[in-house]
N, C-alpha and C positions, 0 to 999 in steps of 0.2 A: 833522267840520266841520258836518254837518247837525244833530247833537245840540246843538252849541254855538249854532248859529243859532236853533234852536227854544227853547233855554233863555234865550238873550238876549232874544228876543221876549217870552217869559214874564216875564222880569225887569222889562222896561219896563211890561208890562201890569199886573203885580202891585206895581210900585214896590218891588221887593225887591233889596237889595244882595247878599244871600246868593245869590240865583238868578243875578244878573249875574256875581258872582264865580265861581260854579260854571261858568257858560258860558265865561268867560275861561279858566278852568283847563282845561276840555275842549278849547277851541280850541288852546291852546298845547301840550297833550298830543298833539293831532293833528299839529301842526307838528313836535314832537319826534320823533314816529314816522316822519314823512317824512325827517327828517334822519338818523335811525338807519338807515332802509332804504337811503338814499343812501350812508351810510358803509359799510354791509355790502357794497354793490356794489363800492365802491372797494377795500375790504379784500380782496376775492376776486381782485383783479388780480395777475398775476405780478410778481415783482421785476424791476427795470430796472437799467441801468448806473448810474443816479443813486440810486434807492431800492433799494439792494442787499438790504435786509431786507423789501422789499415795502411794502404800504400798510396793514398791520394796525392801526397806531395812528390811522388816521382814525376808527375807532370810538371811541377814547378822546377825541379832540378833539371829536367829536360829542356825547359824554356831557357834557363840560364846557360846550359851547354850550347844550345843553338845560338844564343846571343854572342857567346864568346867566340864561336867559330866564325860568325859573320864579321865581328869586329876585327879578327885577325886578317880576314880577307880584305877588309877595308884598308887596313894599314899597308898591305902589299900593293893594292891598287894605286893608292896615293903616291907611294914611292916610285912606282913604275911610270906613272903619269908625269911626275916631275922630271924624271930622266928623259922622257920623250919630248917634253917642252925644251929641254936643253939640246937634245939631239933628235930633231924631227925625223919622222918616218912617214912617207907618203902612202896611205892606204888606197885600195881600190874601192871607190864609192859604190859602184854598181853591185859588186859582190857583197859588200857590207849590207846594202839595202835588201838584197834578196834573202840572205840568211836571217837577218833580223825580222823580216816580214813573216817568215815561217815560224820563228819563235813567238812573235806577237799573237799569231792565230792560235797556237796551241795553248799559250799561257792565258789568253783571254777565255778560252773554253774551260780551263781548270779553275779559274777564278769564279766563274758562275757556279760550278759544282760545289766548291768549298764554301761559298757564301751561304749555302743552305744548311751547313753543319757547324757553324761557329758559335751558336748560341751558348753563352756561359761556359765556354771551353777555351782555356787560355792557349793550349797548344794548337788547336785547330784555328784559332784566331791568328796565332803566330804564323801558321802555315799559309793562311789566306793573305796575310801581309807580305809574306815572301813572294807568293805568286803574283800579286798585284804589282809589287816592286819589279818583278821580272818583266811583266807586260809593259810597265811604264818605261823601263830602261830600254826595252826592245823598240818601243815607239821613238824614244829619243835617238837611238842609233840609226833608225830609218831616216829621221829628219836630218841628222848630222851627215849621214852618208850622201844624201841628196845634195846637201850644201857643198860637201867636199867634191862630189862629182861635177857640180855646176861651176864652182868658183875656185876649187883647188886649195882651200884653206885647210892645210893638214893639221893645224893646231886644234881644230875641232875635235879630232880623235882623242887626245889625252884629256881635253876639257870634258868630253862626254864621260870618260872614265871616272873623273872626279865627281861629276854629277850623279853617276850611278852609285858611287861610294856614299854620297850624301843621302840618297834614297834608302840605302841599306841602314845607315845610322839612324835616320828618323824612324824607320820601322821597328828597329831593334830596341831603341831606348825605352819606348813605352812598355814593351814586353818585359824588359829587365826590371823596370821600376815596379811593375805589378808583381812580378815574382819575388822581388826583394821585400815588398810589403808583406807578402804571405810568410816568408821566412822570418821576418821581424815580428810576426804575430800582430800586425797593425789591424785596426778596426776596418772591416770591409767597407768599400766605398759607398755602398748603398745603405749603410747603417749609421744612424745618429745615436750615439751612446746616451746622450741626455734624454732623447725621446724614449729609448728603451727603458731607462731608469724610471721615467715618469709612468710609462705603461705598466711596469711591474707594480709600482705604487698604487695604481688604480684597482688592482685585484683586491677584492673584498677580503679583509682580514690581515693584510700586510700593512705594517706601520713604518717600515724603513727598508732601504736597500743600500748596500755598500759593497766594496771589494768586487765591483762589477767588471768583467772582462768579456770582450767579444773578439773572436779571431777566425781565421780561415784554416780549415783542416786540409782542404784540397779544392779543386775547381768546383764551384757551386755547392760546397759543403761547409757550413758555418757552425761555430760552437759558441756557447755562452756559459759562464760560471758566475755565481753571485752569492753573497750572503744576504739573507732576507730575515728581517726582524719581525717576529710575531708576538702577540700577547700570549700568556700561558694558555695553551689550547691542547686538545686531544690529538693523538696521532692521526685519527681519521680526518679531522679538520685540516691538518697539515697536508695530507695526501690530496684532498680536494683542491687546496690552494696550489699545490705543485702542478696538478693537471691543468688548472686554469692558466698558470704562467706558461707552461709548456705549449699549450694550444695557442696562446696569444703570440708567442715568439715565432712559432711555425707559420701561422696565418698572416701575420703582419710584417715580419722581418725576414722570413725564409731561413730562420735559424733552427736547424733540425736536431742539434745535440745540446741539450739544456741540462746543466748541473746546478742544483740549488742547495745551499747549506742553510738550514733554518736555525735561528737563534732567538732567545727570549730576552737577551740583554745586549745592548749595543756595545761594540768593541771600542768605540771612541765617540767623543762628543763633538763630532764634526760631520760635514756633509760631503766629504771627498768621495768620488766614485771609486778610485783606487786607493786603498789604505794599507796595502801590504808592502809598499816600497819603503825602504829605510829613509827616514827624514833626518836632515841635519839638526844637530842639537843646538 
């Protein structure tokens, strides 16, 4: 927040849209980080009778909210940049460079700290992208400010603003796509469903697998459900088979929540992985 306030003041003093844009970017990144921290706190809460899977997806909702805020800022930046192309304003290059250099030093330090805490955490990864984007945009403002100071090319200022907007979009699109995959219950990127199916088939006593689903509950928390076909066996044998499946899924695919429904007759004479979807007649 302090960086944003200082850059904002510098933007007004220097009459620089690029510096004002960078300050808005930094401010919203700070807001995004607060949202991410709040979501992480909620995600750590235990499951309840109503939220039986827990609160892991609050992190996903927070990532989408962060993306929406940044896209809104991007639209404003582009509109204002176009206006300045039409009606140029001459910024003070020396003031721009000084304030942007301060922001670059601080954001560079934050990037190093956050890089150590992003492993398998969507929101911390989003926060890191925000801070890296801030550092890159500050570096761009410094270069632009020196060019304006040396050559007087005032169109560099709105051009830099659009470049910063592009950095924002590139960073956000990936996060939104990942969050959308979770909400759509897509298969996690590190999981190959066919390999999972074949691995379950390899467990002794299993003769078939169908209605197999793998999805993400929350950051780093994956679930699986499947119908498993067995010959007519005792309950104790089925329990041993379930333990083998559960252990294989945890050790080889990092799937921690495994639900298996045992059957002694196949539901259909086909080999589809997913057979619960309505098929056209």
